[in-house]
C-alpha positions as CSV (number, residue, x, y, z in Angstrom):
1,M,84.1,40.5,72.9
2,K,82.9,44.1,73.3
3,D,79.3,45.0,74.1
4,N,78.4,47.6,71.5
5,N,82.2,48.0,70.9
6,V,82.5,49.7,74.3
7,S,82.6,47.5,77.4
8,Q,83.5,43.8,77.9
9,W,80.6,41.6,76.9
10,K,79.2,39.6,79.8
11,V,76.7,36.7,79.7
12,R,73.4,37.4,81.4
13,D,72.1,34.9,83.9
14,Y,69.1,33.9,81.7
15,Q,71.4,33.2,78.7
16,L,73.6,30.6,80.5
17,E,71.5,27.5,80.0
18,S,71.0,28.1,76.3
19,L,74.7,28.9,75.7
20,D,75.6,25.7,77.5
21,S,73.3,23.6,75.4
22,Y,74.6,21.1,72.7
23,A,71.1,19.8,71.9
24,P,70.6,18.6,68.3
25,R,67.3,20.6,68.3
26,K,66.9,23.9,70.1
27,V,64.0,26.4,69.7
28,H,63.9,30.0,71.0
29,C,60.4,31.6,71.3
30,D,61.4,35.0,72.6
31,G,60.5,38.7,72.8
32,R,62.6,41.3,71.1
33,D,65.9,42.6,72.2
34,V,67.0,39.7,74.5
35,G,70.3,38.7,73.0
36,K,69.3,36.1,70.4
37,T,71.6,37.6,67.8
38,T,74.5,37.6,70.2
39,E,74.0,33.9,70.9
40,I,74.1,33.2,67.1
41,E,77.3,35.2,66.8
42,L,78.9,33.1,69.6
43,I,77.7,29.9,68.0
44,V,79.3,30.8,64.6
45,M,82.6,31.9,66.2
46,W,82.8,28.7,68.3
47,A,81.9,26.5,65.3
48,S,84.5,28.2,63.0
49,I,87.2,26.9,65.3
50,A,85.8,23.8,67.0
51,R,83.9,22.3,64.0
52,P,86.5,22.0,61.2
53,N,85.5,20.5,57.9
54,S,81.8,21.0,58.5
55,E,79.2,23.4,57.1
56,M,76.7,25.7,58.8
57,L,73.7,27.4,57.2
58,I,72.2,30.6,58.5
59,A,68.7,30.9,57.0
60,T,66.1,33.6,56.9
61,Q,63.0,34.2,54.8
62,S,64.1,37.5,53.4
63,E,67.2,39.6,52.6
64,N,66.4,42.4,55.1
65,Q,66.6,39.8,57.9
66,L,69.8,38.0,56.6
67,Y,71.9,41.0,55.6
68,P,72.2,42.8,59.0
69,L,72.9,39.5,60.8
70,M,75.6,38.4,58.4
71,R,77.2,41.8,58.4
72,R,77.3,41.7,62.2
73,I,78.8,38.2,62.3
74,L,81.5,39.2,59.8
75,T,82.3,42.4,61.6
76,R,82.7,40.4,64.9
77,I,84.9,37.8,63.3
78,K,87.2,40.3,61.6
79,S,87.6,42.2,64.9
80,M,89.2,39.3,66.7
81,P,92.5,38.0,65.3
82,I,92.0,34.4,66.4
83,F,89.0,34.2,64.1
84,A,90.0,36.7,61.4
85,N,93.3,34.8,60.7
86,N,91.3,31.7,60.0
87,I,89.3,33.2,57.1
88,A,90.3,31.9,53.7
89,E,87.6,33.3,51.4
90,I,84.6,35.6,51.6
91,K,81.9,35.7,48.9
92,R,78.8,37.9,49.0
93,S,77.2,37.0,45.7
94,P,75.1,35.3,44.7
95,S,74.8,34.3,48.4
96,C,76.9,34.9,51.4
97,H,79.7,32.3,51.8
98,I,82.6,32.4,54.2
99,R,85.2,29.6,53.9
100,F,87.7,29.1,56.8
101,Q,91.2,27.7,56.5
102,N,90.3,24.7,58.7
103,G,87.6,23.6,56.2
104,F,84.6,25.1,58.1
105,I,82.1,26.8,55.8
106,L,79.4,29.3,56.8
107,W,76.5,29.9,54.4
108,G,74.0,32.7,54.6
109,R,70.9,32.3,52.4
110,I,67.4,33.5,52.2
111,A,64.6,31.1,51.3
112,G,63.8,32.5,47.9
113,R,60.7,31.6,46.0
114,N,59.3,28.3,47.3
115,G,62.5,27.8,49.3
116,T,64.5,27.1,46.1
117,N,67.7,28.6,47.6
118,F,67.9,25.7,50.1
119,Q,67.7,23.1,47.4
120,G,70.9,21.1,46.8
121,M,72.4,22.0,50.2
122,H,73.6,19.4,52.7
123,V,74.9,21.1,55.9
124,D,75.8,19.8,59.4
125,W,74.1,22.7,61.3
126,Q,71.2,25.0,60.6
127,I,70.5,28.3,62.3
128,I,67.1,29.7,61.4
129,D,66.6,33.3,62.4
130,E,63.3,35.2,62.4
131,A,61.8,31.7,62.1
132,Q,58.2,33.0,62.5
133,E,58.4,34.4,59.0
134,M,59.7,31.4,57.2
135,S,57.2,30.1,54.6
136,E,55.9,26.6,54.7
137,T,57.6,25.7,51.4
138,G,60.8,27.2,52.9
139,W,60.6,24.8,55.9
140,G,60.0,21.9,53.6
141,E,63.3,22.6,51.7
142,L,65.2,23.2,55.0
143,Y,64.3,19.8,56.4
144,Q,65.9,18.1,53.4
145,A,69.0,20.4,53.5
146,L,70.2,19.0,56.9
147,N,72.5,16.0,57.1
148,G,71.1,13.0,59.0
149,D,73.0,13.7,62.2
150,G,72.9,17.5,61.9
151,M,71.8,20.1,64.3
152,R,68.9,22.6,63.8
153,W,68.6,25.6,66.1
154,V,65.6,27.9,65.6
155,Y,65.2,31.5,66.8
156,G,61.9,33.5,66.4
157,V,59.5,35.9,67.9
158,P,55.9,34.6,67.9
159,N,53.2,36.2,65.8
160,G,50.2,34.1,66.8
161,R,50.2,31.9,63.7
162,R,49.8,28.2,64.2
163,D,52.4,27.3,61.6
164,T,55.6,25.3,61.5
165,F,57.4,27.7,63.9
166,Y,54.5,27.2,66.4
167,T,54.7,23.4,66.0
168,L,58.5,23.5,66.6
169,T,58.0,25.4,69.8
170,Q,55.8,22.6,71.1
171,D,58.3,19.8,70.3
172,P,59.1,17.9,73.5
173,N,62.3,16.5,71.9
174,A,63.9,20.0,71.5
175,D,65.4,22.3,74.1
176,Q,62.8,25.0,74.5
177,Y,63.5,28.6,75.6
178,N,61.3,31.6,76.2
179,W,63.1,34.9,76.9
180,P,60.6,37.8,77.4
181,S,62.0,41.3,76.7
182,T,61.6,42.1,80.4
183,L,64.6,40.0,81.2
184,N,66.9,42.5,79.5
185,P,68.6,44.5,82.3
186,N,68.2,47.6,80.1
187,Y,64.4,47.1,80.0
188,T,62.9,49.8,82.2
189,D,59.4,50.5,83.5
190,A,59.3,53.6,81.3
191,K,60.0,51.4,78.3
192,D,57.4,48.9,79.4
193,Q,54.8,51.7,79.7
194,E,55.6,53.0,76.3
195,L,55.2,49.6,74.7
196,I,52.0,49.0,76.5
197,R,50.6,52.3,75.1
198,L,52.0,51.7,71.5
199,Y,50.8,48.1,71.3
200,G,47.4,48.9,72.8
201,G,47.6,47.3,76.2
202,K,49.2,44.3,77.9
203,Q,46.6,42.0,76.4
204,S,47.2,43.2,72.9
205,P,48.7,40.7,70.4
206,G,51.7,43.0,69.8
207,Y,52.7,43.1,73.4
208,I,52.1,39.4,74.0
209,H,54.1,38.5,71.0
210,R,57.0,41.0,70.9
211,V,57.5,41.7,74.6
212,L,56.4,38.5,76.3
213,G,57.5,36.2,73.5
214,Q,54.3,34.1,73.8
215,H,52.0,32.9,71.1
216,G,48.8,34.3,72.5
217,K,45.5,33.8,70.7
218,P,45.7,32.1,67.3
219,A,46.5,34.4,64.4
220,Y,46.7,33.8,60.7
221,G,48.8,35.2,57.8
222,V,46.9,37.8,55.7
223,F,48.9,37.1,52.5
224,D,50.2,33.9,51.1
225,P,54.0,34.0,50.7
226,D,54.0,32.1,47.4
227,T,51.3,34.2,45.7
228,Y,53.2,37.3,46.8
229,E,56.4,36.0,45.3
230,Q,54.8,35.4,42.0
231,C,54.0,39.1,41.8
232,V,57.6,40.2,42.4
233,D,59.2,41.3,39.1
234,A,63.0,41.6,39.5
235,T,63.2,43.6,36.2
236,L,61.2,46.5,37.6
237,A,63.2,49.4,38.9
238,L,63.2,49.8,42.7
239,N,62.2,53.4,42.9
240,E,62.1,53.8,46.7
241,F,63.0,57.1,48.3
242,N,63.3,58.1,52.0
243,L,62.6,61.7,53.0
244,E,63.0,63.4,56.4
245,E,61.9,66.8,57.6
246,G,63.9,69.6,55.9
247,Q,65.1,67.5,53.0
248,D,64.3,68.7,49.4
249,F,62.2,66.5,47.1
250,E,62.0,66.5,43.4
251,A,59.4,64.3,41.7
252,P,60.7,61.9,38.9
253,S,60.8,63.5,35.4
254,D,60.1,62.0,32.0
255,I,57.1,60.0,33.3
256,K,55.4,58.2,30.4
257,T,51.8,58.9,29.7
258,G,49.5,56.5,31.5
259,E,46.9,56.0,34.2
260,Y,48.3,56.4,37.7
261,Y,46.9,56.0,41.2
262,L,48.3,57.0,44.5
263,G,47.8,55.4,47.9
264,C,48.7,57.3,51.1
265,D,49.1,56.1,54.7
266,L,49.9,59.3,56.6
267,G,51.8,59.8,59.9
268,F,53.7,62.6,61.4
269,S,55.5,62.3,64.7
270,R,56.0,58.6,65.6
271,D,54.5,56.9,62.6
272,P,56.0,57.3,59.1
273,S,54.1,58.2,56.0
274,E,54.0,56.0,52.8
275,F,53.2,57.3,49.4
276,I,52.8,54.5,46.9
277,V,52.2,55.1,43.1
278,Y,50.7,52.5,40.8
279,Q,50.4,52.5,37.0
280,A,47.3,50.8,35.5
281,E,48.4,49.0,32.4
282,G,46.1,46.4,30.9
283,P,45.1,43.9,33.6
284,Y,48.1,44.9,35.8
285,L,48.7,47.4,38.5
286,I,52.4,48.1,38.6
287,N,54.1,49.7,41.6
288,V,56.4,52.4,40.1
289,L,57.3,54.5,43.1
290,R,57.5,54.3,46.9
291,L,58.2,57.5,49.0
292,H,58.8,56.9,52.7
293,L,58.6,60.0,54.9
294,E,59.8,60.3,58.5
295,G,58.7,63.2,60.7
296,V,57.5,65.3,57.8
297,N,54.8,67.8,58.9
298,Y,51.4,68.1,57.2
299,A,52.1,71.3,55.2
300,R,55.2,69.7,53.7
301,Q,53.3,66.5,52.9
302,V,50.7,68.6,51.0
303,E,53.5,70.2,49.0
304,I,55.0,66.8,48.1
305,L,51.6,65.4,47.0
306,I,51.1,68.4,44.7
307,E,54.6,67.9,43.3
308,L,53.8,64.2,42.7
309,D,50.6,65.1,41.0
310,K,52.4,67.4,38.6
311,A,54.6,64.5,37.5
312,Y,52.0,61.7,37.3
313,S,48.7,63.5,36.8
314,F,46.9,61.0,39.0
315,N,43.5,59.5,38.0
316,G,42.8,59.1,41.7
317,V,44.3,59.4,45.1
318,G,43.3,57.3,48.1
319,I,44.1,58.5,51.6
320,D,43.8,56.8,55.0
321,C,41.8,59.5,56.7
322,G,43.0,59.0,60.3
323,N,43.8,62.3,62.0
324,S,46.9,62.9,59.8
325,G,45.2,61.8,56.6
326,R,42.1,63.9,57.2
327,A,44.1,67.0,57.7
328,V,46.1,66.5,54.5
329,A,43.0,65.6,52.4
330,H,41.2,68.8,53.5
331,R,44.2,71.0,52.7
332,L,44.5,69.5,49.2
333,M,40.8,69.9,48.6
334,Q,41.1,73.5,49.4
335,E,43.7,73.9,46.6
336,S,41.3,73.3,43.7
337,E,38.1,71.6,42.5
338,D,40.4,69.0,40.7
339,W,41.7,67.7,44.0
340,C,38.1,67.4,45.3
341,T,37.5,65.0,42.4
342,K,40.7,63.1,42.7
343,I,40.8,62.4,46.4
344,S,38.9,59.8,48.3
345,A,39.5,59.7,52.1
346,Y,38.8,56.3,53.7
347,E,38.0,55.7,57.3
348,F,39.4,52.2,58.0
349,G,36.9,51.6,60.8
350,S,33.9,52.3,58.6
351,V,31.8,50.3,56.2
352,I,31.1,50.7,52.5
353,H,28.0,50.2,50.4
354,L,28.8,48.6,47.0
355,A,26.9,48.2,43.8
356,S,23.3,47.0,44.2
357,L,22.6,43.3,43.5
358,P,20.0,42.2,41.0
359,D,17.4,41.8,43.8
360,G,17.9,45.4,44.8
361,T,19.9,44.8,48.0
362,T,23.1,46.8,48.6
363,P,26.0,44.8,50.0
364,R,27.5,46.4,53.1
365,R,31.2,45.6,53.8
366,H,33.8,46.5,56.4
367,I,36.1,48.8,54.4
368,K,39.5,47.4,55.6
369,E,38.4,43.8,54.9
370,F,37.2,44.8,51.4
371,M,40.5,46.7,50.7
372,T,42.5,43.6,51.8
373,E,40.4,41.3,49.6
374,L,41.2,43.5,46.6
375,I,44.9,43.0,47.3
376,Q,44.5,39.2,47.9
377,T,42.5,38.8,44.7
378,R,45.1,40.5,42.6
379,L,47.9,38.5,44.3
380,N,46.1,35.3,43.4
381,E,45.6,36.5,39.8
382,G,49.2,37.6,39.5
383,T,48.0,41.1,38.3
384,L,49.9,43.1,40.9
385,R,53.5,43.8,39.9
386,F,56.1,44.7,42.6
387,P,59.8,45.4,42.3
388,D,62.0,43.3,44.6
389,S,61.7,45.4,47.7
390,P,62.9,43.7,51.0
391,E,60.9,46.1,53.1
392,R,57.6,45.5,51.2
393,K,58.2,41.8,51.4
394,H,58.8,41.9,55.1
395,Q,55.6,43.8,55.8
396,Y,53.5,41.5,53.5
397,L,54.8,38.2,54.9
398,S,54.6,39.2,58.5
399,H,51.1,40.8,58.4
400,S,48.6,38.7,60.4
401,Y,45.0,38.8,61.6
402,S,43.0,37.2,64.3
403,V,39.3,36.6,64.8
404,G,37.5,38.5,67.6
405,D,34.8,37.3,69.9
406,S,32.2,38.7,67.6
407,G,33.6,37.0,64.6
408,R,35.2,40.1,63.1
409,V,38.6,40.0,61.5
410,I,41.2,42.0,63.5
411,Y,44.3,42.9,61.6
412,E,47.4,43.3,63.8
413,K,48.5,46.9,64.0
414,G,52.1,47.9,63.6
415,H,54.5,47.5,60.8
416,D,52.0,47.7,57.9
417,H,52.3,51.2,56.5
418,I,53.1,50.1,53.0
419,I,50.2,47.7,53.0
420,D,47.8,50.4,54.2
421,A,49.0,52.7,51.4
422,D,48.4,49.8,49.0
423,R,44.9,49.3,50.4
424,C,44.1,52.9,49.6
425,A,45.5,52.8,46.1
426,L,43.6,49.7,45.1
427,L,40.3,50.8,46.6
428,R,40.7,54.2,44.7
429,W,41.4,52.3,41.5
430,Y,38.4,50.1,42.2
431,E,36.2,53.1,42.8
432,D,37.4,54.8,39.7
433,T,37.0,51.8,37.3
434,Q,34.9,49.0,38.6
435,L,32.1,51.0,40.2
436,E,31.9,53.2,37.2
437,A,31.5,50.1,35.0
438,E,28.7,49.0,37.4
439,H,26.9,52.4,36.9
440,V,27.0,53.4,40.5
441,P,26.7,57.2,40.2
442,L,27.7,58.0,43.8
443,G,30.5,55.5,44.0
444,I,31.4,54.2,47.5
445,R,29.6,55.7,50.4
446,V,31.6,55.5,53.7
447,T,29.7,55.5,56.9
448,G,30.5,54.9,60.6
449,F,29.0,52.1,62.7
């Protein structure tokens, strides 16, 4: 085996014990970039020769977790004649399936809605990758898909949730492993300092989970996987576009007349920007466009937003007014009075005053919590409609929160840019429709603490 197709791969000292394990139950609770995927590759290659006439399932929650892993395994197998010559058949649809000449079969499947893709399976070995994101219904189907004397090996990075993955990491009957990222010989002090800064300190949930591979304080899933799945409409076109600095952009043409809302989470250097367009149609808000920008400067983002507005003629635009968002919002407002009416810039650390109650009191809510509740309510109602987007699904299902010492909800920062754009779009829709119906002339007032 070659390490990154260059030098001879060598086992690291901390990997030896796990690689030597033949335990029927094994659980890895690790940091990122420690060699979990390489161990899975080795297991598959060994089993394809040493376990004839048996079946193995590699399971993940979503496609964007499974596809890179299966591609890497298949590339590795094809690169070495002893394994490549054993392949009898490869199928990639409707699920990944590799049959070997000695009767060994490797399946690669995602959970699907309510774990349905695991139903009817009876395998001798299960490998669950990114186990921290597996839904509870998915786990329920996995248990029944393993033969009585079968092996189940679990690999995950903790996210603070006290769910099935957490329970498995506490199982005294399983071989337990914890590999922090710091064990990687390529992990440097400079890398550590960068991650400390990006995650917000050594005591931050992101650092504790993704670097140390520890559960830390209890955290909870923001969105229920099953209610998210019921809002995914596979018939919707997946209009997702990626744009980098210097690339041309042309807004979609032939947009049908309707009411459209735009949500924006804006970044520049390290963080990407997300522009999410929704169409309001009856009781539904339908996601019709996602534009992902990497390293695009503020002036260019303004030009793109103007181009999008020419195509969709937005009823409203909601922008996260962090430093990037505030700069873009001000530039757009300088363009015309129309933009001043369309744009609402939201400070996520602020509070909002909603419509007065019958007794004359005015509810005061933390804005990010209220935005999130708008999404949760529509997910429960089934009135949000998403195309089948692996990236959106990954962000929604991995988004978590904890409760601070003061009782405040604290959302984990990080890979949630689509969600933040959705938050802005839904609040802008709410401001434009619901508050108007409640006869609140000034709409939402955003204030600091």
